[in-house]
C-alpha positions in Angstrom: 50.3 11.3 -6.5 48.9 13.6 -3.8 46.7 15.3 -6.4 45.3 11.9 -7.5 44.5 10.9 -4.0 42.8 14.3 -3.3 40.6 13.9 -6.5 39.7 10.3 -5.5 38.7 11.3 -1.9 36.7 14.3 -3.2 34.8 12.1 -5.6 34.1 9.5 -2.9 32.8 12.3 -0.6 30.5 13.6 -3.2 29.2 10.1 -4.0 28.6 9.4 -0.2 26.7 12.6 0.3 24.6 11.9 -2.8 23.1 8.8 -1.2 20.9 11.2 0.9 20.3 13.8 -1.7 17.5 13.9 -4.2 18.6 12.9 -7.7 19.3 16.2 -9.4 21.4 15.0 -12.3 19.8 15.8 -15.6 21.9 13.1 -17.2 20.3 10.2 -15.4 21.0 6.8 -17.0 18.3 5.7 -19.3 16.2 2.5 -19.1 13.7 1.1 -21.6 10.7 -0.8 -20.1 9.8 -3.9 -22.0 6.0 -4.1 -22.3 4.9 -7.7 -22.2 1.2 -7.0 -22.8 -1.2 -4.1 -23.0 -4.8 -4.9 -22.0 -6.4 -2.0 -24.0 -8.6 -1.5 -21.0 -8.7 1.6 -18.8 -8.6 1.5 -15.0 -10.1 4.0 -12.6 -6.6 4.2 -11.1 -7.8 3.8 -7.5 -5.3 1.1 -6.4 -7.6 -1.6 -7.4 -5.4 -4.2 -9.1 -5.3 -7.6 -7.5 -3.7 -11.0 -8.6 -5.3 -14.3 -7.6 -3.9 -17.5 -9.1 -3.2 -16.8 -12.8 -5.7 -14.0 -13.1 -5.6 -10.3 -12.5 -8.7 -8.4 -11.3 -9.3 -4.6 -11.4 -12.0 -2.0 -11.7 -12.3 -1.1 -15.4 -13.8 2.2 -16.6 -15.6 1.4 -19.9 -15.5 4.3 -22.4 -19.3 4.2 -22.9 -20.1 4.8 -19.2 -19.2 8.1 -17.5 -18.1 7.7 -13.9 -19.2 4.1 -13.8 -17.1 1.0 -13.3 -17.2 -2.7 -13.6 -15.1 -5.6 -12.1 -12.9 -7.1 -14.8 -10.8 -10.3 -14.9 -7.9 -10.8 -17.2 -5.4 -13.6 -17.8 -2.3 -12.4 -15.9 0.2 -14.0 -18.3 -1.3 -12.5 -21.5 -3.7 -9.7 -20.6 -6.5 -11.4 -22.4 -10.0 -10.7 -21.2 -11.7 -13.5 -19.3 -14.9 -11.7 -18.2 -16.5 -8.5 -17.2 -19.0 -8.5 -14.4 -22.7 -8.1 -15.2 -23.0 -5.3 -12.7 -22.2 -1.6 -13.3 -21.6 0.3 -10.1 -20.5 3.7 -8.7 -18.7 5.0 -5.6 -16.2 2.2 -5.2 -14.5 2.2 -1.8 -10.8 2.8 -2.3 -9.8 -0.9 -1.8 -8.9 -3.6 -4.2 -11.3 -6.4 -4.8 -10.8 -9.3 -2.4 -10.7 -13.0 -3.6 -11.9 -15.5 -1.0 -13.0 -19.1 -1.9 -15.3 -19.1 -5.0 -16.1 -15.4 -4.9 -14.7 -12.0 -5.5 -15.8 -9.3 -3.0 -16.3 -5.6 -3.9 -16.9 -2.9 -1.3 -19.2 0.0 -2.1 -19.5 3.2 -0.1 -20.6 3.4 2.6 -21.4 -0.1 3.8 -22.3 -2.5 1.0 -20.6 -5.7 0.0 -21.2 -7.2 -3.5 -20.1 -10.8 -4.3 -19.3 -12.1 -7.8 -18.8 -15.6 -8.9 -15.1 -16.1 -9.6 -15.6 -18.3 -12.6 -18.3 -16.3 -14.4 -18.3 -12.8 -13.1 -22.0 -13.0 -12.3 -23.3 -11.0 -9.4 -24.4 -13.5 -6.7 -25.3 -11.4 -3.6 -25.6 -7.9 -2.2 -25.2 -7.4 1.6 -25.3 -4.3 3.8 -23.4 -4.3 7.1 -25.7 -2.1 9.2 -26.9 1.5 9.5 -25.7 4.3 7.3 -23.9 5.9 10.2 -21.5 2.9 10.4 -19.1 2.7 7.5 -16.7 0.1 6.2 -13.1 1.3 6.3 -11.1 1.3 3.1 -8.6 -1.3 4.3 -9.7 -4.9 4.2 -8.0 -8.2 4.7 -9.3 -11.7 4.1 -8.4 -14.8 6.1 -10.2 -18.1 6.4 -14.0 -17.5 6.3 -13.7 -13.8 7.4 -13.1 -10.3 6.1 -11.4 -8.1 8.7 -11.7 -4.3 8.6 -12.4 -1.2 10.7 -16.0 -0.3 11.3 -16.4 3.5 11.6 -19.0 5.7 13.2 -19.1 8.8 11.0 -15.4 8.3 10.3 -14.5 9.1 13.8 -14.8 6.5 16.6 -14.4 3.0 15.4 -14.0 -0.7 16.1 -12.2 -3.6 14.6 -14.6 -6.2 13.2 -14.8 -9.4 11.3 -17.4 -10.3 8.6 -18.3 -14.0 8.2 -18.7 -14.5 4.5 -20.7 -17.7 5.1 -23.5 -15.5 6.4 -24.1 -14.3 2.9 -26.8 -16.2 0.9 -25.7 -16.4 -2.7 -27.8 -16.6 -5.9 -30.1 -14.0 -4.4 -28.8 -10.9 -6.1 -32.3 -9.4 -6.2 -32.4 -9.1 -2.4 -30.3 -6.7 -0.3 -29.3 -8.8 2.7 -28.2 -7.5 6.1 -25.1 -9.1 7.6 -23.9 -7.5 10.8 -20.1 -7.8 11.4 -18.8 -9.1 14.8 -16.9 -6.6 16.9 -13.5 -7.9 18.0 -12.0 -4.8 19.5 -12.9 -1.3 20.6 -9.8 0.8 21.2 -9.3 2.5 24.5 -8.6 5.8 22.7 -11.8 5.5 20.7 -9.7 6.2 17.6 -10.8 4.9 14.2 -9.2 2.0 12.4 -8.3 2.5 8.8 -5.0 0.6 8.2 -4.8 -2.7 6.3 -4.6 -5.6 8.8 -1.7 -8.0 8.7 -2.0 -11.7 9.3 0.8 -14.0 10.6 0.7 -17.4 12.4 -3.1 -17.4 12.8 -3.0 -13.9 14.4 -4.4 -10.8 12.8 -2.9 -7.4 13.7 -4.3 -3.9 13.3 -3.6 -0.3 14.6 -5.5 2.9 15.2 -5.4 6.2 13.4 -5.3 9.4 15.5 -6.6 11.8 12.8 -6.2 15.4 14.0 -5.4 14.5 17.6 -1.6 13.8 17.6 -1.3 13.7 21.4 -3.3 10.4 21.4 -1.1 7.4 21.4 -1.2 4.7 18.7 -2.8 1.4 19.7 -1.5 -1.7 18.0 -3.2 -5.0 18.8 -3.1 -8.7 17.6 -6.0 -11.2 18.0 -6.1 -15.0 17.8 -8.1 -15.9 14.7 -9.8 -18.8 16.4 -10.5 -17.5 19.9 -10.6 -13.7 19.1 -8.5 -13.3 22.2 -6.1 -10.3 22.3 -2.6 -11.8 22.3 -0.6 -8.7 21.5 -1.0 -5.1 22.5 1.2 -2.0 22.3 0.6 1.7 23.0 3.2 4.3 21.9 3.7 7.8 20.5 1.1 10.4 21.3 1.7 13.0 24.0 5.2 11.6 24.6 6.2 12.4 21.0 4.7 15.8 21.3 6.6 16.5 24.5 9.9 15.4 22.8 9.7 18.6 20.7 12.2 17.5 18.0 9.8 15.1 16.3 8.5 16.8 13.2 5.2 14.9 13.0 4.1 12.6 15.8 2.9 9.2 14.7 -0.8 9.1 13.6 -1.0 5.4 12.8 -2.6 4.1 9.6 -4.8 6.4 7.6 -7.2 5.3 4.8 -5.7 2.7 2.5 -2.3 2.7 4.3 -0.4 -0.3 5.4 2.1 0.6 8.2 2.3 -3.0 9.4 4.8 -5.5 8.0 5.6 -9.0 9.4 8.7 -11.0 8.4 10.0 -14.1 10.1 8.4 -13.4 13.4 9.2 -9.7 13.6 6.4 -7.1 13.4 7.4 -3.8 11.9 5.3 -0.6 12.3 6.5 1.8 9.6 5.3 5.4 9.8 6.9 8.6 11.2 8.8 6.1 13.3 9.8 2.6 12.6 9.3 0.2 15.5 10.0 -3.6 15.7 8.8 -6.3 18.0 9.7 -9.9 18.4 6.3 -11.6 18.2 7.5 -14.8 20.1 8.6 -12.9 23.2 6.6 -9.6 22.8 9.9 -7.7 23.3 10.3 -4.3 21.6 13.5 -4.5 19.6 13.7 -0.8 18.8 11.8 2.4 18.1 13.6 4.6 15.7 12.3 8.1 15.0 13.7 10.4 12.4 13.7 14.0 13.5 14.1 17.3 11.7 17.4 18.1 13.4 19.2 15.6 11.3 21.1 17.2 8.4 19.5 17.0 5.0 16.2 15.9 6.4 16.8 12.1 6.5 13.3 11.5 7.9 10.5 9.6 6.2 6.8 9.2 6.5 6.2 5.7 5.2 2.6 5.2 6.0 1.7 7.5 3.1 1.9 4.6 0.6 0.9 1.0 0.2 2.7 -2.1 1.4 6.4 -2.0 2.2 8.7 -4.8 1.0 11.2 -6.8 3.0 14.3 -7.9 0.9 17.7 -9.1 2.1 17.6 -7.6 5.5 16.2 -4.3 4.4 12.7 -2.7 4.2 11.7 -0.6 1.2 8.8 1.8 1.5 7.3 4.8 -0.2 5.6 8.0 1.1 3.6 10.9 -0.1 6.4 13.5 -0.2 7.2 15.3 -3.4 10.3 17.2 -4.6 9.6 20.8 -3.4 13.2 21.7 -2.9 13.5 21.2 0.9 15.3 17.9 0.8 12.3 15.6 1.2 12.3 12.2 -0.5 9.8 9.5 -1.1 11.7 6.3 -1.8 13.3 4.7 1.3 15.6 1.8 2.2 15.7 1.0 5.9 17.9 -1.4 7.8 15.4 -3.9 9.3 17.7 -4.9 12.2 18.2 -1.3 13.5 15.6 0.9 11.9 18.3 3.2 10.5 18.0 4.8 7.1 20.3 3.2 4.5 19.4 5.4 1.5 16.6 7.4 0.1 15.9 9.2 -3.2 13.3 11.1 -5.1 12.8 12.0 -8.8 13.6 15.6 -9.6 10.1 15.9 -11.1 8.3 13.8 -8.5 4.8 14.8 -7.3 3.0 13.3 -4.3 3.5 9.5 -4.5 1.1 6.9 -3.2 2.2 3.7 -4.8 4.3 0.7 -3.7 7.8 -0.6 -4.5 8.3 -3.8 -6.4 11.5 -5.9 -6.2 12.1 -8.6 -8.8 15.3 -10.4 -9.9 17.5 -8.2 -7.9 16.1 -4.9 -9.0 13.8 -2.3 -7.4 11.1 -0.8 -9.6 9.3 2.4 -8.9 6.5 3.5 -11.2 5.3 7.1 -11.2 4.1 9.9 -13.5 7.7 11.1 -14.1 8.9 7.8 -15.3 9.8 4.2 -14.4 12.8 4.2 -12.0 15.0 1.1 -11.5 17.5 0.8 -8.7 20.0 -1.6 -7.2 18.1 -2.3 -3.9 21.0 -2.6 -1.5 22.9 0.5 -2.5 20.3 2.8 -4.1 22.4 3.1 -7.3 20.1 4.2 -10.1 20.2 1.7 -12.9 18.1 3.9 -15.2 14.9 5.8 -15.8 12.4 5.3 -18.6 11.0 8.8 -18.8 8.6 7.9 -21.6 6.8 5.5 -19.1 4.1 7.7 -17.6 2.5 5.8 -14.8 0.0 6.7 -12.1 1.2 8.1 -8.8 -1.7 6.3 -7.0 -1.2 2.9 -8.5 -1.3 -0.4 -6.7 1.5 -2.3 -8.5 1.3 -6.1 -8.4 3.8 -8.8 -9.4 2.8 -12.0 -11.3 5.9 -14.2 -11.9 8.2 -12.0 -14.0 5.5 -9.5 -14.9 4.9 -6.2 -13.1 1.3 -5.3 -13.7 0.7 -1.5 -13.4 -0.9 1.5 -15.0 0.4 3.4 -18.0 -1.0 6.6 -19.4 -3.0 5.9 -22.5 -1.5 8.0 -25.3 -4.5 7.5 -27.5 -7.0 8.9 -25.1 -8.0 12.6 -25.3 -8.5 12.6 -21.5 -6.1 11.5 -18.7 -6.7 7.8 -18.7 -4.5 4.9 -17.6 -4.3 1.5 -19.3 -3.5 -1.7 -17.4 -0.2 -3.1 -18.7 2.4 -5.6 -17.8 6.2 -4.9 -17.8 8.7 -7.7 -18.2 11.0 -7.6 -15.2 12.8 -10.9 -15.9 16.1 -9.4 -16.9 
């Protein structure tokens, strides 16, 4: 009897420790992804996929054009082609297209906005946002009649602006118009703004990026959509984190294409090197939880490395850019939303740097990457299975349409490294 109890306790200890270890078992359970449709079309794999209504939009890379792209619209349920835009373009900003009203907006480097008619795909207008020294950030949000983004001066000092889409004159695609964005905020630290804004209760939130100056604090601000008045402001991190000494990497805010801000039921979460939560009704800071390198097994995370985090059943699921280099780092994280404490994290044994987003559907957590499609029980981190034949893209922007997870899959018929847009059935 004592021997049986000892064996049971030993197994329990091993299982408990394994919650915070990278998955090193070569006999991982298998999973077979059910492909609902394949588009037969290649994406440029720059996090461009976007769902609006029953359609999916992305930047397609036609085989006949080298390093050129077009905006393409598909039926999200079937993958059938609806239209391709009548404009071929280069140098796409690393942002998905934005749907607003009757138009789709595409952002070209460094400061050009192209609009396409949603129903036909026809180019309707081209607008520039000012001098070549002022660049659009790569993180854009739409709300009402406005596009919100960071406006950068040589990618250093910046401001937060809004762009009134009604100032664009359509059906004049032969003329390059000039539409100057309205400045809403210039940060005290003069740091740039790259992160994707978050909107809640008619207030838009954004935060700064400290670049290579980690002793500058992060500024996080919220603005009333109607009045443009600042109604929320926080400053944290910076030199105080540097002085703490045991923080591996002081917070640097939201870099290009990152989304460290998540809002759920009146709580604003900032998710990066630290996770901080505020009650938006009272302005009270609920907690700031920082993982440090003195915790055994490096249970820290850097969640601003990926795209949007997901809130599900009291927990937050996020990804980061870590890869399995043998030092215990992980890139799939589950965090207790009430306390900021790490619940579990994991990494594929073969994982490289990961810059995609988690998807939760029908009680399962899906992670697509180049070393396979991984499926977990969200609450516990138990690995349901891995489809190692599913070779995804580590920089994908995965979107959910009903019970279809639309993502990129390596095109096995292509001689070069190309990814086809596909949909995986996640109904079961």
